N, C-alpha and C positions, 0 to 999 in steps of 0.2 A: 608686203611681211611683216607680222609681229616680232619685234628682236629682244632679247631678255636685259634686261636691264642690267650694270653692271660692265655692260663690252665695252668697246673703246673709247666709240662713238655717243654712248649715253655713260658716261661714270658716272655725271654731275646727279643721275635717277638713285632713289636708293637701291637698296638691295630687294630682288624679290617682285619690283617695281614693271610693270608692261607699259609700251608711249605705243602715242599711234603715231600710223608711218609721218614722212615728211607729205606737209599739204593739207594735213585732216589737223590742225590746233595742236602743234610739235609742243612738247616740254609738260604736256597735260597729262597728271600722273594721272591710272584709272586704276579699278581695283581689280586687285587679283582672283585668277582664275583656279588657284589650288590653294586650300586650306593650309594654316599652320599645325605643326607637330603638336602642338597644346589640344586643340580640336580634333587630332586625329586621335590621338592618345582615349580620350576622354569620349569617343564618339556624340559628337554634335555639333549643329551645324558651326561652319565658322563665317563671319560677317567681312571677311578679307580684307579688312582693315589695316593700311599704313601709317603708322609705323606699327601700330599694336592694335589687334584686335580687339571687341570690347572684352570677350571673355580674358585674354590675357592682360586685359588693362587693368580689369574688376578681380583680379586672381594673383597680382602683381609679381607673374612670372615674366618671362621673357619670351616675346614671339615672334620664332623661327619657322620658315617657309625651306623646303628643299627642292628647289628647284629639280635637279636633272633625275627621272624614275626607272630601272631598267624596263625597257618593252614587255608588253605580256605575246604570249603567242609566235607562234612560229615565226622565221625571218620574214619579210617583206618576197615572193618571191617563188616562197621554198614550196608548198601544195601545188604551185601551174607546174616544176622543175619534177614534182612527184609523179603529176599524173603523167607528164613526158615520157617518162620514163617508162612507167607503166603499159604506155601506148608501144613506145616501141617496142618490150618485149613481148606483149602480146604480138605483134604486126612480125615479128622475128621469128615466134615460136608459126605464128601461121600459113610464115612461107616459107617453112621448113616444112611442117604440114603436106601440104600443094606439092612439093619437091620429091616426097618420099612416095604422096601418090601415084605422082606422074613417073617414078624409075621402078617403083615397085625393088629396092636391091636390097634394106636393112634387114636383118635377122639377128637373132639371139642365137648363140652359139656355143658350145663347148672347145676352148681349143683344146686341142687332139693332145699337147706335151702338160695338160693338165687334168686331170681327171676328179676334182675335188670340188666341194658342193662352190667353193670358192672360185675354180675356174668358168663362170657364166659371163661373158663376155659381148659384146656387139663385132659382125662382123660381116663385111659387105663382099670378102673375095672369097670364101672357100665356106664349104655348106657339110659338115660334119656331121650335125645335130642340130638341126633347128627346129626352133619350139614355132610349128608354126597357128598364129593365133592374129587373125587379121580380125581388126577390127570395122564393123561397120554399125556408122554413126549417119542419122538428115541433117542434125544442128552442129556448126560452127563451134566448137569448145570457148567459153568465158576460161577468165583467167583464174579463175574461184574455181573452176574443173578442173583447172590443167594442176591445179597447186593443189586440191583438196580430192583429186579422183571422179568418181561416175556414182553420179545417184544411184539406189535400187529400182531395178527394174531396167537400166540402159541396159546396150550390149558393150558396154566396155568400164575399165575400169583400171588404175593404176597397177601394174604388177612389184609383188614386194614379195617376190620368193627367197629362203634365205641363202644365207653363204657367200654373194657375189655381187658385183658392184657391176653397175651399166655405164658405157663410155660412148659419148658421139662426140668428134673432132669437129664435128659442124654449130656444133652449141656453143654460143658465146657467153653459158650460165654455168658454171662450176659450183656445185657445192649444192644443188637445188634438193633439198630434202624434206620432208613432211611426216611429217606423228605415223607410229605407228602402232600394232599391238604388239611387238616386241615378236614378230613373223614376217621378215623381210629382208630386200639386201642388205649391208653394210651400209651403204646408198641407195637414197631410195629413186626413183625412176622421172629420169628429169623431165617426161611428160607420156601422158597414157600412148599419145601416137611414136613415141621412140621405137616403141615393143611391132610396129605393125607387120604383118606378112602376110605378102596374099601371095598361098598355095592352093586356092579354091577352096578353103574349107571356111564356113562360116564361123568361126570361132571366136571367143574371147579371152582377154588377160585374167589373169589369178589376182584380185583385187585381194583386200584384207578379209573383206563380208567375203568375197568366194571360198576361202580357204577356208572360214566360219563354217560355210556351206558341205565344204568338202568333209570338214570334222565330219560336221553333223549328219551327213547323210553313212559316213565311213560306221557310225556308234546305232545308229538305225537299221543300217544295212545288210555289216559287215558283222559286225562285233559279234554276233547269235549264233553263229557257225564257226567264229575265231574269236573269245573270248579269254586274249589272251592282257589286255593293256588295263592298269586303272583312271575311271575317266577322269577324277581331280585330279590326277596327278600327271598326268599326260597335260591336263592344259596348260594347267605350272609351270612344267618346265618347255612349253610349246611358246609361251607365249616369254619365256627369259629369252634374253640375248648373250644367255652362257651355255648355250644349247652345245653339247658336243656332236662329234658330226656321225656320228651311227642315230643321234638322238634326230639329227636334220635326215638323216638315209631313213628311217623310221616313217617320218612322216611323209615325205617323198610318196612310199610305199603308200602309206595306208589313200594318198590323193591318187592315186593312179588305183588302186585297185577300188574305192570310192566312185569314183569318175568311169569303171567298165560297168558299174550296176545302177549309173544314172542314164537319162537318153540327154536330158542337158549337157552335161559334161562328155558324152564319148570323145567328142571334136576333140579334144586337147587329152584323152588318156593316151594315145601314142605317144607324145611327144612326152608326158611325165612318165610313160616306164621306159622310153630310151634313155634321160636323165636320170633315171631312179637306178637303174642298171648298171649304169655309166660311175655315177657316186658311189656305188657297193663295189665294183669291180677294182676302185680305187680306193676307195679304203681298205678292201682286204690284200692290195699290195701295200698296205702301209703295216697291218698288222703282222704282216710275215715277221714268225722271230718273238713276238709277244707272247707274257705265257696267260694270259688274261685275254678275254674278247666278251665288249658288252653285252648285255644282254640284247640291248635294242636294236644291234645292227645283227644277230641271230632273228628275232624277228622280222623284221626286216623284209632278208631273206627268205622266210616261209611268206610272207604275206605276197610277195613278190612272185616268186612259185604258184601262191594258188590265181592270180592274177594269168601267168605265161598259160596254164593249165585251161581258164577259161578264153583266153583274149588271142593267144602268140602262138603257141605249138607245144604239142604233149613231150615232146623231146627235152625240149628249152624247159618246161618247169619242171621236171622230172629232174635236168642238172642243178638244177636252181635249189630243188628242196635235197637234193644231196649236200649242197653246200652247207646249208642249216642243217641236215642231219652231223653234219663231221663238227662243224664248231662247239654242236651240242656236248658231243663224243672229248671235245680236244678239251673240254671246262666241265665233262663230268663230275666232278664236288661239285660247283656251285649247284648245279642242282640234284642234287641227292640231300633226305633227309635223314635218315637212319631210326630209330628208335627212341633216341633219349631227343626227339624234336620237341622245344617248349613252345608253348605261345609266350614265353619272355622272349623268344630271340631279338636281338640287335633291329627289324626290319620284316615285319610278318606280312606287308603287304608287297614287298619287294623279291620275298619268297615265293608267294605265294603267285606273284605274276613269272620267275620262274620256272615252278609247277608247270604254269599254265603252257608255257611257254615249249615247254618237253611233250606235254600231253598233246598237245593238235599235231606235233612234228610226229608223236606215238603213230596217233589216228591217219595221220596222212600217209605212213608209211605204207600200212598194212594198207587201207583202201586202195592206195594205187597198185601197190604189191600182189592184190588179189585179182588185179583186171591182170597185168603183164609177167605172173607166176613167179614173179624173180624174189631173190630169199629176201627176208626183212633184215631191217639193218640193228632194231631196239629189240629189245626182250624183254617177255615183261617179267620177267624178273627181276626186279628192281627194289630197290628203295629209296623210290621218291612217293608221297603221300596223293590222294587224289585230290584235286582242285576243290576249293572249299565254295558252300551255294555261291549262287551271282548278288544276293542282295549282301550277305554279310561282306563277300568283298567289297564289293564297291562300297559298303560302310565303315571299311576298316576294323571290323569288329573281328578280331583274331578268333579262329576252329581250327580246332586238333579234327584233321579229316583222317580214317582209315588206309590201309593201303591196298592193293588193286586185287585180289586174290581174299581178300577180304569180302568186297564187295561180288564178285560173282558166284562165290557158296554162300550169301548170304541166301534163306529161301523164305524170309519175309519179306513183305510188299513194305516192303522201306522206299517212301518217294525221295530220290535220285534227284539232281540236279540235271537238265536236259548234256550238258557238257559231260558228267557223269556218264551217263548213260551211253552217249557217244561211245567214251571208253573202250566200257564193258563188250558195246555190238564189235566193234574192232578188236576185240581181244580175239571173241572167239570167231569173226572169219579169221582172225589172223592164226589163230591155230587150226584152223581148215586148213590153208594154204603151206603151215609146214605139215601138216598130216598126208597132203599131197604130194609133198617134193619125200615127207620119207618114205612114205611107199613104192612111189618113182623106185628111189637107191636100190628096196629089199628086194623089188622087184628083180631089180638088174643082176643083183650081186647073190642074194637071197634065196628068191625065190619059194619064199614065204609069205602064207597068208592071213595065218595066224595074231599075229601082233595088229595089222591093216585091220583086221573086226575088232581088237579088241578096243583100239582108240577111235575107230569112227561110233562106235555106239557109247564111250566115252566123255567124245565130243558132241553127239549128236542129244545124251543123256541133256547135259549142260545147258545148250541149248534151246530143247526145249520148255525147259523150266525157267529159263533165263526171259523167252518171248512170253509165258503166262506174268513175270510177276513185272515184266513189263505192259500188258495191257492189262494190268493190274492196276496200276499208276498211273495210267495214261489212258481212258479211254479213246474207241474209234474216234468220234465227234473231238477230242483234244490232239490228235494226230492229224487229222485232215485239217486243224484251223493253223497248226502252226509247222511251220516250214522245216526247222527245225527236227519235230520229234517224225514229220511226215517222212524225212528222209531217214532217221534210226529206223521208223517202222520199214522201210524198204529195206535196209540195209540186214535185217533181222530176216525177211523172207529169205535174199538174195543169200543168206549164208543157208537155209534149205537147199536152195535149189543150188550151189556150189558141192554141198556134200551128196545129195544126189550124182550130180554130173562128175562125182568125184566115184563112185560106186560103178558108176557105166564103164570110164574110161581107165582106170586104172588094173585093178581086180578084178574078177571073173568069179561068183557068188559060186560055194558053194551049194550043195542041192539043203543043206540044215539051214544055212544063211539066206534062202531063199525068199523065204519069209519076211527076213529084216529088208531086201531090198522091194516086193512090194511093199512094205510100209514105207519107207524111203518114196515110193513114185507117189504113194498117198499123198502124203506130207509136201511134197513140192509140186504137185497137181494143186492144190488148195493155195499154197504160195505163190505159184505165178497167177493163180486167178486172181489175190488180191494184191497183188503187186501191182496190176493192170485195174484194177478197185479208184489205190491210192493214185494212179496217176492220172487217172480223171479228174482228180480232187489238183493236181495242180494247175489248173485253168482256172478255180476258183483263187488264187495266189496272187500277189501282186507278183508279178514275175523274174524284178529284180530283187526279190527276197529268197529265192527259191535256193536252196544250198545246191553250189557251185560243185558238188560231185555227184550231184541226182544221174547226173549220165550214168554212171557206173551201172548201178543199181538196173538201171532200165538199158542199158546194154547187154548183161550178164541177162538176163530174163530173155529179150531178144532172140539169145542166142540159143539158150533154154527152149522158147515155141521153134526153132531153126530147125536143131537138132534131133528134138525126140519130138514131133509132130504126131509119132505113133500115139502120143497118149488121149488123141482125141478128134472131133473132127472143127472144133472149134475153134481149134489153134489159131487158124490163121485170121480171125476178127480180130483175137485177141493182139494177134503181133500186128495187125493192120495200126491199135490205139498205141501200141505200145511203140511202134514207129514213127506216127502224125507227133506223137507226145516227142520223141528224139529230136524229130526236126525242126517241132517249135523253139526246143530249147534249143538250137543253134542260134535262133538270132541273138541270144543272151551269151551261148558259150559256146567253145569251138573245141570243147571235150569229146565231145562224141566222134566225132569225124576222129580224133585224135586217137581213141581206144580201138578204132577197126582193124588198126595196124595189131592187133593183140588177142583178135578173134580166135578160139581152140578149133 
């Protein structure tokens, strides 16, 4: 082996010169294999002669050679050690995966003592609330898949739900984190297999890609009948790590409702619902005694109530809606506008979202109350302006809208948004409900019918006039193609049926009012047939886009045919069409069976 000249054994040889080993002409100098510093600086070829190379000799500079130099690249054995650590990591994860497949005991649960968003942890001892997300895959995961989640099209992915952490005591890895879009646990999932549950469902984990898909499903299928969110602002705070607990609850409520209108995500809907409801109840307990309630908390309760009407239970949905109603009433000044509202207010979009939140609660209050004849929560006598058109709202273009009374009394055919039309029809049918309740009181205490007929003709006149305006603004072809317009059209005709039933059940007409009763009978017969015609158009729509409260007009129409079959012999065929439509909707909404308890 060659040695460097200058060591104790070869101190007689000039510095920088290599010598051959013993037995091979020892002591004879050879050329250096390292260029001198001057040739390196000039970037020319060095002839490596000693004691001075040719360039240094001709230039008259000292020829210097620096033998020890820092090594390049990683240390010897570093790459092999890193590969061994990676292989060990893969083996450990795969071993844990096989153990979980054999035991099927790992679950993601919410600890009973912690009802907040942050309370989601792994627990294999008790199962108060489980996320039923089994993972089905045919291929063993690679390390890249374990770190980055699943590619689109596979059946599983990392879960990154907000505000919690996932811990597994059996794992040797701590702090194994992956980047996310701002929507995820404070600590990312160790492994997509760590959240595996086998409760008999073919579910999938909620990966970032699935979260984005659920968001899009919400705006595609839910926002049309609950247009309370500004899309860009929602995505702005949804991707932020600084979300409030109310905003997190709202997002889970959106995902819950989006999963209920999607065949692909219905298998995780129950788990999302249980978690969302528990988180909202925990948030309510924290907000006791606070002077203000966040708007997102009200919105979350409203969306959860709609989901419960559709998929859980009518009573549970009505109670949840009542929570939202009370939160609005507790913070009434946040939602009121007044006559002096200007477009230069601090945040027009935020004020518009509050208006829309109130009007959604207002419509829900009236549509459900008319089914079970309960008193109304909100009065139409308020100082909250109507919602702005959807395009202006989403484009953040401040628009000064009018009040409800102005929209109802307007006689010109001004095209308004479908949301405003929904508010108007909810107001008219709410007036019919109040008319019924007042008539029952008058009949018990006063036994007078004069006021009844005055109110009846007044409401019926407004009803007829607004139906004509609606038909002018939205032709029948537009009504049949749009699920929201189809529902509004049904509710207009349901109002006619409700008014007819009121005349038959509450008051007995005098001789001079029999012509009024005959006209009501004619109008109700036409309205019932038109509802049947509109019902037949439901089959031409995407079932997941049908308005979730559609069973309300259908149930009232079916009740009309059953109770007043003396109107004609064709009622049985029309009743059959309505019944078949309600049975068809039962695959997507549980509201129909829940309404049966309130049949009159």
